[in-house]
N, C-alpha and C positions, 0 to 999 in steps of 0.2 A: 530370561533375555540374556542372549551371549553379550559379550563387551561390545563386539564389532557393531551388533544391531543398536546397542545404546547409543553409541558414538554416533549413529547415524541419524538418531532422533533429534527432534526439536526441543529446546528447551525454554523455559519462560519464567519470568519474574515480576513480581508486583512491587512497584515504588508508589505509595500512596495511591492516586486515583490513575496511575499509569501502568499498563501492561507491555513489558519487553519480551518480544519473542525472537529467540536467537536460532539462527540456522545453522546447523553443522556444515562442514566442507561437503559438497556433492561429491556423490559415487556415482559414476556413469553407468546406471543400470534402471532397468524399469522397476525393478523391487523397490529401489531407494526413492523414486517418484511416488509409488503407492505409499510407503512409510509414511513419506512427508504430507501426502494427501490426505491420509486415513487421519492422522495425529491432528493436522491444521482443522480438520472437520469438527473434531471435538473440542479443540481450543476455543474457536471462533465461536461455536454453538454456546459454550459457557461465557465467552466476552459479551455476546449479545444480549444475554439474560442476567447479567451483573452490572446492576446501575452504579457499582464503585469503580467500573473500568470507563475512564472518561477518554483516554487518549491510548492507543497502540502504536508503539516503536518498533520498527522492525530491522534487524541488523544481523550480522554475519561476520565472519573474517574475511580474508583476501580472496579466498577462493569458493567462498559458500553460496555465491551466485553465478560461478562460472559454470553453467549447463552445457559442457561439451558432450552433447548428445548425437554426435555424428555416428556411433555405432547402433544406436537405437531405432527402431523403426517407429514411425507417427501413430499414434492411436488408430487402431481401424475400425472401431465402433463406438457408438455413443457411450456405452457403457465403460468402455476402456478409457476413453477421455475422461470422464466422470472420476475414474479411479485415479488417473494420473495428473489431473488439472490441479494448480496450486493458486494461480493469479487469481482465477474467478472465485476461489474462495476467500481470498484476501478482500477482495472487491466487496463481497458481501458483509463485511465488517460495518456496522451501522454507526460505530463514532469515528473520530477522525484518526487517520493512520499517518503515520511518519515514516519513512523508510532512509535508513542511512546506508549510503553506497560507497564502496571501497573496493578496489583491486579490478578485478575483469567481471562486468555483468554482462553475461553471453546467453544468447538464446531464450529457453525459459526463464531464466534468471532476469533477463532482462523484461520479459513480459510480466514477472512478479513486481518489478520495479514500477511499471506503468499502472499497475492496479491499486497503488497506494496514492493518497490525496497529496502527500509534502514530501519532496525528495530533497534530501540534502546529500552531496557528495563531498568525498575529500579530494585534493588536486592529483591525486594520482591515479583517478578511477577511469575506465575505459568502458564503452558500451558498445555491443554488436550484435548483430542480428545475421549469424553467417548460415541459416539454415538452408540457401541454396547451394551451397557448397555441398550437402549432403543428400541432394534431391530431395529438399523437405520444405515446408514452408510453416510460418508460426501458427500454433493451433491453440494456444491459450490465452487468445485474446489481442495478440500483438497488431496483426495488421489493422485492427480497428481503434484500438487506444493509442498507439503511437500517432496515426493518422488526425486523431481528434486532438491530441496534445501538441504536435509541432507543425501540424499541415500535411497536404498531400505530397508537394513537390519533396519536401526534406525526407518524408517516410519512404519514398519510392526510392531516393538516394541511397538511404542507408541500408534498405532491404535489398535491392536489385544488385548493389555492387557488393554488399557484405563489409563493407569498411568499417573501421573503428570510428566511433566519435569520441573524443577526449573531454575532459571535465569542462575547459572553457568553452567549446562548442556547445556542450550540454546545456550551459547557463545561458548562452546567447541565443539559443533556439527556443528556451523556455522549459525544456526538459526537466531540469533541476532548478530548484529554488534558491539554493545557497551552496558556496563551495568554500571548504575550510581547509587546513592543514589535516593530514591523517592523525595526528596525535590530539586533535582538538574535535574528533568528529563526533563521538560519543557525547561530550560534554556539552556541545552545541545543541545535539538533537535533545537531550536531556533537558537543557534550559528551557528550549522552545515547548517541550511536552509539559513542563512545569508549568509554564506561563498560559499554556491554552487549558489546562486542567482547573484554574481557576474561573474560568468562563462558564456560563450556565449550560450544563451538558445537554439538556434537551433542545434548547437553542441551536447550539453546535450540531447536533443531529440532524435536525429540521433545515438547516442552511444547506449541509451537505446534501440533504436529499433533494433539497429544492434546486439547487444547480446542477446535479447529475440528472435527475428524471427530466428537470424543465428543459435541458439542452435540446433534447429530442422533440420537443412539442412546439407546435405554432406558438407565436409569442403571445397571444391572448390566452390560449390553455396554460401557458406557463405562468404567466401572471395570475390566473385563477388559482394555480397550484400554490404561488408563493401566498396569495391571500388566506388561503385555506389553512396552510401552516401558521400564519399569525393569528387566527382565530384560534385554532387548539393550543397556541402557546399563552393566550390571554386567561386560559382555564388553570393555567400550572401555578403552584406554590411559588416556584422559581421566579414568576413574573411579578407576583406581590413582593417577593424580596429584592427584587432588583429596584422597584419602585421606592421601597421602604429605606433600603440603603441609601439611595441618592438623597432621599429628604433629611435622613439622619445623617449625611456626610461621614458614611462609614463604608468599609469594603463589604460587599456582600456575601453572603454564606448560602452558597446554592447547593441543593440536596439533590438535585436531579428528580424531583417530583412535581 
């Protein structure tokens, strides 16, 4: 593998129950989109099959998510879209995901951000959906996920004008959950991930699935879904461990089973 190809690949590391996925600087090419998509497909399959991964932290540098794809055509077929999509792959991660945002989060990079569960940004972060400038529109879930997160009026504003949204506005709109100084971003994200990794992993997955899947259902059907997950949870070892640790006044030792 060439050095250039290696530098364009995603790197990942494990810290206890946390998997960190580090994006490289984006290169304006269809080839790079396909490299990232193919590698993520393999990484995420491993994550979903590994009970020791409880939290995923997604990060990069100042330009990793600045997907200036103005020279690239949008996918023309469903097959090409699958080969170039990234956000949808991240949305398929079963455990909770945290994204650390800094620098410019642009176009498909913004769509990647929207596919995560919790978003923390540094004070210098700028978000933008400028696809209309390029006679394109978001195709990796942007039009649907953004409106579900911050509402239709604000989404129309950002997408139809292509303007920048700074970190403070992102906080106010609910797009981002927490803002920190650039030099504290990684520490803040890892501390949160470590805290969450102490919770019962199956319960976290069920909670995530109940919220995301139940949102699209009528209320009664969503409540039934919530009940079903609670019934499933009662049969787990971690459920018994939670009760015993409470009665014995000690910290629980969840095993993800």
